[in-house]
DOKOLVEX-93708 format. One line per field, with one value per residue: x, y, z of N, C-alpha, C in turn; residue in three letters. Coordinates in Angstrom, 2 decimals. Layout:
N
nX: X  ...
nY: Y  ...
nZ: Z  ...
caX: X  ...
caY: Y  ...
caZ: Z  ...
cX: X  ...
cY: Y  ...
cZ: Z  ...
r: ala  ...
END
This chain:
186
nX: 5.96  7.38  8.59  10.40  12.06  13.11  14.58  16.72  15.85  15.37  12.49  11.78  13.08  11.75  9.20  9.68  10.28  7.81  6.23  7.19  6.59  3.84  3.12  3.90  3.55  3.60  4.95  2.86  0.61  1.67  4.44  6.34  8.11  9.74  11.02  12.54  15.48  17.00  16.49  13.48  12.81  11.34  12.64  13.40  13.69  10.98  11.33  11.62  10.99  9.09  7.64  6.39  4.59  1.20  -0.91  -2.18  -1.98  -3.51  -3.00  -1.58  -3.58  -5.51  -4.04  -3.85  -6.57  -6.94  -5.29  -6.69  -9.10  -8.18  -7.19  -9.54  -10.93  -9.95  -7.66  -8.32  -9.05  -8.35  -8.08  -7.53  -5.14  -3.50  -3.42  -2.19  0.28  1.30  1.57  3.36  5.59  6.31  7.05  9.16  11.08  11.46  13.39  15.90  15.67  15.36  17.70  19.98  19.09  18.92  21.61  22.42  20.90  20.60  18.26  16.61  18.18  17.85  15.60  16.37  16.62  13.94  13.12  14.59  13.37  10.74  11.20  12.05  9.64  8.16  9.53  9.08  6.26  5.80  7.06  5.36  2.99  3.87  4.27  1.65  0.46  1.68  0.50  1.65  2.39  4.13  7.23  7.53  9.88  10.57  8.34  8.65  11.08  10.42  8.37  9.78  11.38  9.40  8.47  10.66  10.59  8.24  8.90  9.42  11.23  13.17  11.17  8.92  6.30  5.94  3.30  2.21  3.29  1.88  -0.07  1.45  2.43  0.07  -0.31  1.95  1.46  -0.88  0.08  1.68  2.17  -0.82  -2.05  -4.54  -4.43  -2.87  -1.84  -3.82  -4.34  -5.42
nY: 35.04  32.66  32.58  34.70  33.63  31.51  32.75  32.75  30.27  27.27  26.20  23.61  23.36  25.35  24.25  22.02  23.24  24.42  22.09  21.01  23.12  23.03  20.96  21.46  23.02  25.89  25.64  24.84  26.08  28.45  28.12  29.05  31.19  30.08  28.09  29.39  30.16  32.30  34.86  36.39  39.69  42.98  43.77  41.56  39.95  38.77  36.57  33.90  30.39  29.42  31.69  32.00  29.98  28.69  28.66  26.25  23.11  22.32  20.43  18.47  17.64  16.64  14.49  12.86  12.23  10.73  8.52  7.49  6.80  4.80  2.85  2.32  0.95  -1.53  -1.64  -2.06  -0.21  0.72  3.11  5.03  3.96  4.31  7.10  7.68  6.40  7.91  10.46  9.89  9.12  11.53  12.96  11.35  11.79  14.50  15.74  15.39  17.13  19.58  20.01  21.25  23.93  24.48  24.48  26.83  28.85  30.31  30.60  28.60  26.47  26.16  24.56  22.13  19.73  19.18  18.62  16.29  14.64  14.55  13.18  10.74  9.95  9.53  7.32  5.43  5.25  4.25  1.77  0.57  0.47  -1.24  -3.64  -4.15  -4.44  -6.77  -8.56  -9.30  -9.25  -6.67  -7.12  -7.22  -6.06  -4.26  -2.56  -1.50  -0.13  1.76  3.21  4.40  6.14  7.79  8.99  10.62  12.30  13.65  15.62  19.13  20.96  23.66  25.29  24.17  21.82  18.61  17.65  15.26  13.10  11.67  10.35  8.68  7.07  5.73  4.29  2.63  1.12  -0.14  -1.80  -3.56  -6.67  -7.96  -5.55  -3.32  -3.84  -6.03  -8.73  -8.19  -8.29  -10.74
nZ: -12.00  -11.66  -14.16  -13.97  -11.99  -13.43  -15.39  -18.10  -18.99  -20.89  -22.83  -22.05  -19.59  -18.14  -18.17  -16.59  -14.15  -13.64  -13.45  -11.07  -9.31  -9.34  -7.65  -5.07  -1.86  0.31  3.67  6.51  9.12  10.24  10.30  8.65  9.21  11.21  9.76  7.94  5.98  6.84  9.30  8.61  7.47  7.02  4.78  3.42  0.38  -1.61  -3.51  -3.95  -4.70  -2.91  -2.48  -4.86  -5.37  -5.21  -2.25  -1.92  -3.52  -6.33  -8.33  -6.92  -5.15  -6.95  -7.99  -5.71  -5.39  -7.70  -7.20  -5.00  -6.27  -8.02  -6.22  -4.80  -6.72  -6.52  -7.94  -10.60  -12.45  -15.47  -16.95  -14.97  -14.03  -16.30  -16.45  -13.99  -14.38  -16.53  -15.31  -13.21  -14.67  -15.88  -13.56  -12.65  -14.64  -14.52  -12.85  -14.09  -16.22  -14.95  -13.46  -14.91  -15.01  -12.29  -11.65  -12.79  -11.61  -8.51  -7.10  -8.06  -7.49  -4.79  -4.54  -5.50  -4.08  -3.53  -6.10  -6.69  -4.83  -5.84  -8.19  -7.11  -5.93  -8.22  -9.35  -7.34  -7.29  -9.90  -9.66  -7.81  -9.32  -11.35  -9.93  -9.16  -11.70  -12.58  -10.96  -8.63  -5.22  -3.63  -1.92  1.70  2.69  0.69  0.82  3.43  3.14  1.12  2.37  4.44  3.00  1.92  4.27  4.89  2.68  3.11  4.91  5.29  2.81  1.84  2.74  1.66  0.99  -0.35  -2.00  -3.29  -1.83  0.37  -1.19  -2.81  -0.83  -0.11  -2.46  -2.53  -0.22  -1.05  -3.03  -1.68  0.11  1.30  0.93  -0.53  -3.24  -3.64  -5.49  -7.39  -10.16  -12.49
caX: 7.02  8.23  9.39  11.53  12.97  13.75  15.52  16.88  15.64  14.73  11.08  11.66  13.48  10.66  8.11  10.07  10.10  6.37  5.73  7.52  5.86  2.42  2.85  4.41  2.84  4.38  4.70  1.58  0.48  2.51  5.81  7.25  9.16  10.67  11.75  13.25  16.94  17.50  15.36  12.86  12.54  10.53  13.45  13.70  12.99  10.06  11.63  11.93  9.93  8.04  6.83  5.75  3.61  -0.06  -0.98  -2.65  -1.66  -4.63  -2.47  -1.29  -4.86  -6.10  -3.29  -4.29  -7.91  -6.79  -4.77  -7.80  -10.02  -7.54  -7.15  -10.92  -11.39  -9.08  -6.62  -8.81  -9.42  -7.27  -7.91  -6.84  -3.76  -2.78  -3.18  -1.19  1.57  1.77  2.01  4.54  6.71  6.71  7.76  10.43  12.03  11.49  14.61  17.00  15.46  15.47  19.03  20.82  18.61  19.31  23.04  22.61  20.10  20.63  16.89  16.09  19.04  17.28  14.59  16.92  16.29  12.52  13.06  15.06  12.32  9.63  11.66  12.01  8.24  7.78  10.11  8.40  4.91  5.86  7.38  4.13  2.08  4.41  3.97  0.21  0.18  2.17  -0.28  2.53  2.49  5.49  7.73  7.47  11.12  10.45  7.34  9.25  12.09  9.76  7.64  10.78  11.77  8.27  8.46  11.68  10.14  7.14  9.44  9.60  12.53  13.06  9.87  7.90  5.83  5.67  1.93  1.88  3.92  0.92  -0.74  2.42  2.43  -1.12  -0.09  2.93  0.77  -1.84  0.83  2.40  1.47  -1.94  -2.62  -5.80  -4.22  -1.91  -2.31  -5.11  -4.53  -5.42
caY: 35.00  31.51  32.94  35.49  32.69  30.67  33.55  32.38  28.83  26.75  25.90  22.35  23.63  26.08  23.28  21.19  24.08  24.54  20.79  20.90  24.16  22.67  19.93  21.85  24.07  26.40  24.98  25.22  26.39  29.57  27.66  29.57  32.00  29.20  27.26  30.26  30.00  33.43  35.53  37.31  41.07  43.68  43.99  40.27  39.86  37.65  36.14  32.48  29.52  29.36  32.89  31.96  28.89  28.91  28.10  24.87  22.50  21.63  19.26  17.46  17.13  15.80  13.24  12.06  11.72  9.69  7.34  6.95  6.18  3.58  1.88  1.94  0.00  -2.71  -1.49  -2.58  0.92  0.87  4.52  5.69  3.46  4.95  8.50  7.65  6.04  9.06  11.51  9.41  9.14  12.94  13.31  10.60  12.39  15.96  16.21  15.45  18.33  20.78  20.17  22.29  25.24  24.63  24.80  28.22  29.79  30.00  30.53  27.28  25.50  25.97  23.51  20.95  18.55  18.91  18.03  14.90  13.91  14.31  12.11  9.50  9.56  8.98  5.97  4.60  5.02  3.36  0.42  0.04  0.13  -2.42  -4.81  -4.40  -4.92  -8.15  -9.40  -9.76  -8.37  -6.18  -7.69  -6.36  -5.29  -3.13  -1.66  -0.80  0.80  2.85  4.05  5.20  7.22  8.72  9.78  11.66  13.24  14.45  16.73  20.32  21.39  25.00  25.78  23.61  20.45  17.89  17.20  13.88  12.07  10.75  9.53  7.64  6.15  4.88  3.41  1.62  0.22  -0.95  -2.78  -4.47  -7.87  -7.64  -4.27  -3.34  -4.27  -7.14  -9.81  -7.72  -8.65  -12.19
caZ: -11.02  -12.00  -15.33  -13.47  -11.32  -14.43  -16.16  -19.51  -19.09  -22.11  -22.60  -21.30  -18.20  -17.51  -17.97  -15.45  -12.96  -13.44  -13.00  -9.65  -8.58  -9.27  -6.65  -3.76  -1.12  1.45  4.96  7.11  10.55  10.64  10.55  7.62  9.81  11.92  8.81  7.00  6.02  7.63  9.92  7.66  7.89  6.02  3.58  2.80  -0.92  -1.77  -4.87  -3.92  -5.20  -1.89  -2.65  -6.18  -5.50  -4.48  -0.90  -2.02  -4.80  -6.97  -9.04  -5.90  -4.64  -8.00  -8.05  -4.57  -5.70  -8.72  -6.49  -4.22  -7.23  -8.50  -5.12  -4.49  -7.74  -6.32  -8.97  -11.88  -13.30  -16.45  -17.32  -13.86  -14.03  -17.39  -16.06  -12.93  -14.99  -17.31  -14.38  -12.49  -15.61  -15.97  -12.33  -12.62  -15.59  -14.35  -12.19  -15.07  -17.04  -14.11  -12.87  -15.54  -14.57  -10.88  -11.61  -13.25  -10.83  -7.08  -6.61  -8.41  -6.79  -3.45  -4.58  -6.17  -3.27  -3.77  -7.43  -6.55  -4.10  -6.75  -9.08  -6.32  -5.81  -9.52  -9.46  -6.35  -7.76  -11.06  -9.16  -7.21  -10.41  -12.03  -9.08  -9.27  -13.06  -12.69  -10.06  -7.55  -4.06  -3.37  -0.66  2.89  2.82  -0.25  1.39  4.57  2.62  0.41  3.32  5.15  2.08  1.86  5.51  4.75  1.66  3.67  5.69  4.44  2.30  1.26  3.22  0.78  1.21  -1.59  -1.73  -3.69  -0.99  1.02  -2.21  -3.18  0.32  -0.24  -3.61  -2.08  0.71  -1.81  -3.82  -0.78  0.56  2.20  0.57  -1.28  -4.62  -3.74  -6.38  -7.91  -11.56  -12.67
cX: 7.95  9.12  10.60  12.54  13.76  14.76  15.54  16.72  15.04  13.28  10.90  12.07  12.38  9.48  8.42  9.91  8.62  5.78  6.01  6.69  4.38  2.11  3.47  3.51  3.78  4.02  3.46  1.73  1.48  3.94  6.81  8.40  10.20  11.52  12.53  14.76  17.63  16.28  14.77  12.63  11.68  11.32  13.85  12.96  12.10  10.17  11.98  10.75  8.78  7.12  6.00  4.64  2.33  -0.03  -1.44  -2.37  -2.85  -4.15  -2.16  -2.56  -5.52  -5.37  -3.70  -5.67  -7.83  -6.24  -5.90  -8.81  -9.46  -7.55  -8.56  -11.48  -10.65  -8.05  -7.02  -9.21  -8.26  -7.01  -7.16  -5.38  -2.93  -2.47  -2.13  0.19  2.15  2.30  3.29  5.78  7.22  7.53  9.11  11.49  12.26  12.81  15.76  16.88  15.71  16.89  19.92  20.39  19.01  20.79  23.30  21.92  20.10  19.23  16.25  16.91  18.50  16.27  15.08  16.58  14.81  12.35  13.50  14.00  11.13  9.97  11.61  10.58  7.72  8.26  9.35  6.98  4.86  6.18  6.14  3.14  2.56  4.10  2.49  -0.13  0.60  1.35  0.54  2.49  3.94  5.96  7.65  8.73  11.09  9.49  7.95  10.26  11.43  9.02  8.59  11.23  10.65  8.22  9.50  11.24  9.02  7.64  9.69  11.06  12.31  11.68  8.71  7.56  5.52  4.34  1.63  2.44  2.92  0.20  0.18  2.49  1.24  -0.95  0.89  2.25  -0.23  -1.15  1.50  1.53  0.38  -2.58  -3.86  -5.63  -3.25  -2.56  -3.67  -5.37  -4.49  -4.30
cY: 33.81  31.83  33.79  34.60  31.88  31.45  33.12  30.88  28.46  26.44  24.59  22.54  24.38  25.15  22.39  21.97  24.21  23.23  20.59  21.89  23.81  21.68  20.22  22.93  24.62  25.65  25.59  25.65  27.44  29.16  28.24  30.38  31.12  28.37  28.08  30.05  31.12  34.14  36.55  38.68  41.72  43.94  42.67  40.19  38.62  37.16  34.66  31.66  29.47  30.58  32.86  30.92  29.23  28.24  26.66  24.36  21.73  20.36  18.13  16.82  16.22  14.47  12.32  11.46  10.59  8.40  6.68  6.22  4.84  2.50  1.40  0.93  -1.34  -2.80  -2.10  -1.46  1.23  2.31  5.27  5.24  4.15  6.41  8.59  7.39  7.21  10.16  11.11  9.41  10.57  13.33  12.61  11.30  13.88  16.47  16.34  16.70  19.59  21.04  21.20  23.70  25.50  24.98  26.25  29.24  29.41  29.92  29.19  26.21  25.18  24.82  22.25  19.67  18.18  18.20  16.56  14.06  13.60  13.19  10.77  9.02  8.96  7.56  5.00  4.25  4.09  1.93  -0.23  -0.37  -1.11  -3.69  -5.17  -4.99  -6.38  -9.11  -9.96  -8.76  -7.95  -6.74  -6.69  -5.52  -4.07  -2.10  -0.83  0.25  2.01  3.78  4.90  6.39  8.26  9.58  10.90  12.74  14.13  15.65  17.92  20.54  22.72  25.60  25.28  22.18  19.84  17.14  15.77  12.78  11.15  9.84  8.40  6.61  5.20  3.88  2.28  0.62  -0.68  -2.05  -3.84  -5.66  -7.48  -6.31  -4.43  -3.90  -5.42  -8.27  -9.46  -8.20  -10.17  -12.66
cZ: -11.29  -13.20  -14.91  -12.76  -12.33  -15.27  -17.62  -19.72  -20.44  -21.79  -21.81  -19.84  -17.46  -17.23  -16.77  -14.14  -12.63  -12.91  -11.51  -8.83  -8.41  -8.15  -5.29  -3.17  -0.07  2.73  5.61  8.57  11.03  10.96  9.55  8.22  10.51  10.96  7.79  7.10  6.79  8.20  8.94  8.29  6.81  4.73  2.89  1.47  -0.97  -3.22  -4.95  -4.45  -4.20  -1.99  -3.93  -6.30  -4.74  -3.10  -0.89  -3.43  -5.34  -7.68  -8.05  -5.35  -5.68  -8.13  -6.91  -4.80  -6.73  -8.11  -5.70  -5.11  -7.70  -7.43  -4.77  -5.50  -7.62  -7.44  -10.31  -12.85  -14.25  -16.84  -16.22  -13.80  -15.12  -17.05  -14.96  -13.52  -15.78  -16.38  -13.66  -13.39  -15.78  -14.74  -12.24  -13.48  -15.36  -13.78  -13.18  -15.94  -16.23  -13.61  -13.58  -15.14  -13.12  -10.75  -11.99  -12.36  -9.35  -6.50  -6.93  -7.70  -5.40  -3.42  -5.28  -5.39  -3.43  -5.12  -7.40  -5.83  -4.99  -7.72  -8.36  -6.13  -7.11  -9.70  -8.55  -6.81  -8.97  -10.64  -8.54  -8.30  -11.17  -11.24  -9.18  -10.63  -13.25  -11.82  -8.92  -6.40  -3.90  -2.03  0.50  3.05  1.90  0.31  2.52  4.10  1.95  1.37  4.16  4.29  2.01  3.11  5.46  3.77  2.18  4.47  4.78  4.05  1.60  1.56  2.36  1.17  -0.14  -1.40  -2.20  -2.77  -0.29  0.02  -2.66  -2.06  0.22  -1.39  -3.25  -1.15  -0.01  -2.59  -2.96  -0.40  1.56  1.89  -0.29  -2.69  -4.75  -4.51  -7.00  -9.32  -11.72  -13.57
r: unk  unk  unk  unk  unk  unk  unk  unk  unk  unk  unk  unk  unk  unk  unk  unk  unk  unk  unk  unk  unk  unk  unk  unk  unk  unk  unk  unk  unk  unk  unk  unk  unk  unk  unk  unk  unk  unk  unk  unk  unk  unk  unk  unk  unk  unk  unk  unk  unk  unk  unk  unk  unk  unk  unk  unk  unk  unk  unk  unk  unk  unk  unk  unk  unk  unk  unk  unk  unk  unk  unk  unk  unk  unk  unk  unk  unk  unk  unk  unk  unk  unk  unk  unk  unk  unk  unk  unk  unk  unk  unk  unk  unk  unk  unk  unk  unk  unk  unk  unk  unk  unk  unk  unk  unk  unk  unk  unk  unk  unk  unk  unk  unk  unk  unk  unk  unk  unk  unk  unk  unk  unk  unk  unk  unk  unk  unk  unk  unk  unk  unk  unk  unk  unk  unk  unk  unk  unk  unk  unk  unk  unk  unk  unk  unk  unk  unk  unk  unk  unk  unk  unk  unk  unk  unk  unk  unk  unk  unk  unk  unk  unk  unk  unk  unk  unk  unk  unk  unk  unk  unk  unk  unk  unk  unk  unk  unk  unk  unk  unk  unk  unk  unk  unk  unk  unk
END
C-alpha cells in the first residue's frame, strides 16, 4: 500500500516514506472519525497513509526501549548511544528526502508536517546526546523550549501519532540540568 502511495518515487524517497510510516500510528480511542478531514462514509477511499500503517509501531516502541536502556545506564552505554545517534541522524535527514515526493503526491503531502516533526525530533535527540557526550547539562531554557516543541509534536496530525516523541522527551529531560544524565561523562 505504501508503494501505491509513493507512485513513481525513487528508491530513496520510498525508503524515506517507509521510515516515517514505521514510527507513526493511527490515533487511538476511537477518535479517528472525529479527527478525519471530512466525514467518512462507506464510499470514502482508504488510500491514505493512516490506512497503510499498522495499528502499533514496533520501531517506535523499540526506540523508546533503547532510550530507556541508555538513560538507565546513566548514559554510559556506548553501544546504545551509537544506535540512538544513527537512528536520530536518519530521522533528521529523512524530511529532506521525502519532501520532493510530498510535492508530487497529494497523499504523501498530507503527512509532510509529520515528516518535519520527525526531523525536528531527530535534531532534538542529537542535541541531547551531544550535551550528554560533552558532559554538560543542557540549560533549563533549552529544556523548556524543547519540551514545548515535543508537546506540540505529540498532537495528532493527519490522524497519526508520532510514537518516538515521548522517548525524545525522556532523552531531553535526561540531558537537562538535574536529569539522569546531566554531567554524566567525565
